[in-house]
C-alpha positions as CSV (number, residue, x, y, z in Angstrom):
1,M,25.6,-4.7,-7.6
2,L,21.9,-5.5,-7.9
3,R,20.3,-6.8,-4.7
4,I,17.5,-9.4,-5.2
5,A,15.3,-11.0,-2.5
6,V,14.4,-14.6,-3.2
7,P,12.0,-16.9,-1.2
8,N,13.9,-18.9,1.4
9,K,11.3,-21.6,1.8
10,G,7.8,-22.6,0.8
11,S,6.1,-23.3,-2.5
12,L,7.8,-20.3,-4.1
13,S,11.4,-21.2,-3.2
14,E,12.5,-24.0,-5.5
15,P,10.6,-22.8,-8.6
16,A,12.1,-19.3,-8.2
17,S,15.6,-20.7,-7.8
18,Q,15.1,-23.0,-10.8
19,M,14.0,-20.1,-12.9
20,L,17.0,-18.0,-11.9
21,R,19.3,-20.9,-12.7
22,E,17.8,-21.2,-16.1
23,A,18.3,-17.5,-16.5
24,G,22.1,-18.0,-15.9
25,Y,22.3,-16.9,-12.3
26,R,24.2,-18.7,-9.5
27,Q,21.9,-20.3,-6.9
28,R,22.6,-21.9,-3.6
29,R,23.3,-25.6,-3.3
30,D,21.6,-26.0,0.1
31,G,19.1,-24.2,2.3
32,R,21.7,-22.8,4.8
33,E,23.0,-19.9,2.7
34,L,21.0,-16.7,3.3
35,V,23.2,-14.4,1.2
36,L,24.7,-15.5,-2.1
37,P,26.9,-13.2,-4.2
38,D,27.0,-13.7,-8.0
39,P,29.7,-11.2,-9.0
40,E,29.9,-12.6,-12.5
41,N,26.4,-11.3,-13.1
42,G,26.6,-8.3,-10.9
43,V,23.9,-9.7,-8.5
44,E,23.6,-10.5,-4.8
45,F,20.8,-12.7,-3.7
46,F,19.1,-12.5,-0.2
47,F,17.0,-15.5,0.8
48,L,14.1,-14.2,3.0
49,R,10.7,-15.3,4.2
50,P,8.2,-14.9,1.2
51,R,5.9,-12.7,3.3
52,D,8.8,-10.3,4.2
53,I,10.2,-9.8,0.6
54,A,7.7,-7.1,-0.4
55,V,8.6,-5.2,2.8
56,Y,12.3,-5.2,2.0
57,V,11.6,-4.2,-1.6
58,G,9.1,-1.5,-0.6
59,E,11.6,0.0,1.9
60,G,14.3,0.0,-0.8
61,V,16.6,-2.3,1.1
62,V,16.8,-4.5,-1.9
63,D,16.3,-3.6,-5.6
64,A,13.9,-6.3,-6.6
65,G,12.3,-9.5,-5.3
66,I,10.3,-12.6,-6.2
67,T,7.2,-13.2,-4.2
68,G,3.5,-13.9,-4.6
69,R,1.1,-11.3,-5.9
70,D,-1.1,-12.1,-2.9
71,L,1.8,-11.3,-0.5
72,L,2.7,-8.1,-2.3
73,L,-0.9,-6.8,-2.1
74,D,-1.3,-7.9,1.5
75,S,1.9,-6.1,2.5
76,G,0.5,-2.7,1.7
77,V,4.1,-1.4,1.0
78,D,5.3,0.9,-1.7
79,A,6.3,-1.8,-4.2
80,I,4.8,-2.8,-7.6
81,E,4.6,-5.8,-9.8
82,H,7.2,-5.7,-12.6
83,R,6.6,-9.0,-14.3
84,A,4.4,-12.1,-13.8
85,L,6.5,-15.3,-13.7
86,D,3.9,-18.0,-14.5
87,F,4.3,-20.3,-11.5
88,A,2.8,-20.8,-8.1
89,A,-0.7,-19.9,-9.3
90,S,-3.5,-19.7,-6.7
91,T,-7.0,-18.5,-6.4
92,F,-8.5,-16.7,-3.4
93,R,-12.2,-17.1,-2.7
94,F,-14.7,-16.5,0.1
95,A,-16.3,-19.6,1.7
96,G,-18.8,-20.1,4.4
97,P,-21.8,-22.1,5.7
98,P,-24.3,-22.4,2.8
99,E,-27.2,-21.6,5.1
100,S,-25.8,-18.2,6.1
101,V,-23.6,-16.8,3.3
102,T,-24.2,-17.2,-0.4
103,S,-23.2,-13.7,-1.8
104,L,-21.0,-10.7,-1.0
105,A,-23.9,-8.9,0.4
106,D,-24.2,-11.6,3.1
107,I,-20.7,-10.7,4.4
108,D,-21.8,-7.3,5.7
109,G,-21.5,-7.2,9.5
110,K,-19.9,-10.7,9.7
111,R,-16.5,-11.9,10.8
112,V,-14.1,-13.0,8.1
113,A,-11.1,-15.1,9.0
114,T,-8.0,-15.0,6.7
115,S,-4.3,-15.0,6.6
116,Y,-4.4,-11.9,4.3
117,A,-6.2,-9.3,6.4
118,H,-4.9,-6.2,4.5
119,L,-5.8,-7.7,1.1
120,V,-9.3,-8.9,2.1
121,G,-10.0,-5.7,4.1
122,N,-9.2,-3.6,1.0
123,Y,-11.3,-5.8,-1.2
124,L,-14.4,-5.5,1.0
125,A,-13.9,-1.7,1.6
126,E,-13.7,-1.1,-2.2
127,R,-17.1,-2.8,-2.5
128,G,-18.7,-0.9,0.4
129,I,-18.9,-4.0,2.6
130,E,-18.3,-3.6,6.4
131,A,-17.0,-6.7,8.1
132,H,-14.6,-7.6,10.9
133,V,-11.5,-9.2,9.4
134,V,-9.8,-11.7,11.7
135,R,-6.2,-12.3,10.8
136,L,-5.0,-15.9,11.6
137,D,-2.2,-18.1,10.3
138,G,-3.1,-21.7,9.3
139,A,-6.2,-23.9,9.6
140,I,-8.4,-21.1,8.4
141,E,-11.2,-23.5,7.4
142,S,-11.6,-24.6,11.1
143,T,-12.4,-21.1,12.4
144,V,-16.1,-21.2,11.6
145,R,-16.6,-24.4,13.5
146,L,-14.6,-23.1,16.4
147,G,-16.8,-19.9,16.5
148,V,-13.9,-17.5,15.7
149,S,-15.5,-16.4,12.4
150,D,-18.6,-16.5,10.3
151,L,-16.8,-17.2,7.0
152,V,-13.3,-17.4,5.6
153,A,-11.2,-16.0,2.7
154,D,-8.6,-18.5,1.7
155,V,-6.7,-20.1,-1.2
156,V,-9.0,-22.5,-3.1
157,E,-7.7,-25.3,-5.3
158,T,-10.2,-28.1,-5.5
159,G,-12.3,-26.9,-2.5
160,G,-12.2,-30.3,-0.9
161,T,-10.7,-29.1,2.4
162,L,-13.4,-26.4,2.7
163,R,-16.2,-28.8,1.9
164,A,-14.9,-31.2,4.5
165,A,-15.3,-28.3,7.0
166,G,-18.9,-27.7,5.9
167,L,-18.1,-24.6,3.9
168,H,-19.0,-23.7,0.3
169,V,-17.2,-21.3,-2.0
170,F,-19.3,-18.4,-3.3
171,G,-18.8,-15.2,-5.3
172,E,-16.1,-14.2,-7.8
173,P,-12.5,-14.8,-6.9
174,I,-10.9,-12.2,-4.7
175,L,-7.6,-12.6,-6.5
176,Q,-5.8,-14.7,-9.0
177,S,-2.3,-14.9,-7.7
178,E,1.0,-16.2,-9.0
179,A,4.7,-15.5,-8.5
180,V,5.8,-12.1,-9.6
181,L,9.0,-10.0,-9.9
182,I,8.5,-6.8,-7.9
183,R,10.5,-3.6,-7.5
184,P,10.1,-0.3,-5.5
185,S,7.4,1.8,-7.1
186,N,9.3,5.1,-6.6
187,A,12.8,4.1,-7.6
188,E,14.5,4.3,-11.0
189,V,14.8,1.0,-12.8
190,K,18.4,-0.1,-12.6
191,P,20.3,-1.5,-15.6
192,G,20.8,-4.8,-13.8
193,L,17.1,-5.1,-13.2
194,E,16.5,-4.7,-17.0
195,T,18.9,-7.5,-17.6
196,L,17.3,-9.7,-15.0
197,D,13.8,-9.0,-16.4
198,R,15.0,-9.8,-20.0
199,R,16.6,-13.0,-18.8
200,L,13.5,-14.1,-16.9
201,N,11.3,-13.3,-19.9
202,G,13.7,-15.4,-22.0
203,V,13.1,-18.3,-19.6
204,L,9.3,-17.9,-19.9
205,V,9.5,-17.9,-23.7
206,A,11.8,-21.0,-23.7
207,R,9.3,-22.8,-21.5
208,K,6.3,-21.9,-23.6
209,Y,7.7,-22.4,-27.1
210,V,9.6,-25.0,-29.1
211,L,11.4,-24.9,-32.4
212,M,9.7,-26.8,-35.2
213,D,11.6,-27.8,-38.3
214,Y,10.0,-29.5,-41.3
215,D,10.3,-30.0,-45.1
216,C,7.5,-28.8,-47.2
217,P,6.5,-29.1,-50.9
218,V,6.9,-25.7,-52.6
219,E,3.2,-25.6,-53.6
220,H,2.2,-26.0,-49.9
221,V,4.6,-23.5,-48.3
222,D,2.0,-20.8,-47.9
223,A,-0.5,-23.1,-46.2
224,C,2.2,-24.6,-43.9
225,V,3.5,-21.2,-42.9
226,A,0.0,-20.1,-42.0
227,V,0.0,-23.0,-39.5
228,T,3.4,-22.0,-38.1
229,P,3.7,-18.2,-38.5
230,G,6.4,-18.0,-35.8
231,L,6.8,-14.9,-33.6
232,E,7.8,-12.5,-36.3
233,S,8.1,-14.8,-39.4
234,P,9.3,-18.3,-40.0
235,T,12.6,-19.1,-41.7
236,V,12.1,-20.7,-45.2
237,S,15.2,-22.1,-46.9
238,P,15.8,-23.9,-50.2
239,L,16.7,-27.6,-50.3
240,H,18.7,-29.6,-52.8
241,D,15.5,-30.9,-54.3
242,T,14.0,-27.7,-55.8
243,G,10.5,-29.0,-55.2
244,W,10.9,-28.7,-51.4
245,K,11.6,-26.0,-48.9
246,A,12.9,-26.3,-45.3
247,V,10.9,-24.3,-42.7
248,R,11.8,-23.4,-39.1
249,A,9.5,-21.6,-36.7
250,M,8.7,-21.2,-33.0
251,V,5.4,-22.7,-32.0
252,P,3.6,-23.0,-28.7
253,R,4.8,-26.0,-26.7
254,S,1.2,-26.9,-25.7
255,Q,0.1,-27.1,-29.4
256,T,3.0,-29.1,-30.7
257,N,1.2,-32.3,-31.6
258,P,-1.9,-30.7,-33.2
259,I,0.4,-28.5,-35.3
260,M,2.4,-31.5,-36.4
261,D,-0.8,-33.3,-37.4
262,Q,-1.9,-30.3,-39.5
263,L,1.5,-30.0,-41.2
264,Y,1.5,-33.7,-42.0
265,E,-1.9,-33.4,-43.6
266,L,-0.6,-30.5,-45.7
267,G,2.2,-32.7,-47.0
268,A,5.0,-31.6,-44.7
269,R,7.5,-34.3,-43.8
270,A,10.6,-34.8,-41.6
271,I,8.9,-32.7,-38.8
272,I,11.2,-32.3,-35.9
273,V,10.7,-30.5,-32.6
274,T,13.5,-29.1,-30.5
275,G,13.4,-27.6,-27.0
276,I,14.5,-24.1,-26.4
277,H,16.9,-23.6,-23.5
278,A,17.2,-19.8,-23.6
279,S,15.9,-16.9,-25.7
280,R,16.0,-13.2,-26.2
281,L,13.2,-11.5,-28.1
């Protein structure tokens, strides 16, 4: 039975469980269950602290896990990213007082407060920058004012919290993070993990694409198909009226309305969009 570690709480928890539900796996009904067998799918889920998941995976205690890329890199364990899962995106940046730090070179010799000491320490070392990394949990933006650090390395969304603390963001992002499926780097990929990966990829495709059906005049089929090429090739079928064809193709969900507009201008009619609940490619 495949053993999978899933976030027990935090911003990763509910999106991870929702994605696994959409992939056909059993998920817990409340937050009290810490172990959940799913014998029908040959899987057992363990609900753990997001920061601990990479450690369990790296030690081979579980076969795979869902956590953040930032948490994986910060753990320093022997585990690797298997697939990005396209949720819980975040950006890590340096921020500090504008009068004292405006570039990476200014970090040399200073104190950097962060909740991701290993990740930040490696980032600076790879660039030949010597700094004292201060590991703290929570309220990182207050450390400069309190005299604990000279600058911070933290998650940046709008930057409003940092600006309120008198700090400004500078330099390139340290890391673009998101939720990822991880596995031990030195272990053989188990058949159950291949099934899990295929199912999660099917969920990603279903979320990103829709099915588009439309009727098209025969003389405009080539032009319409150029707008909706599908993943491999669209399905083109005859209609009772020999002057028309029926076309079906997968199109990016984000481009649905512009594509419908283009098809309509080309003479397509009866354009219908249908959501995809699951897929295998």
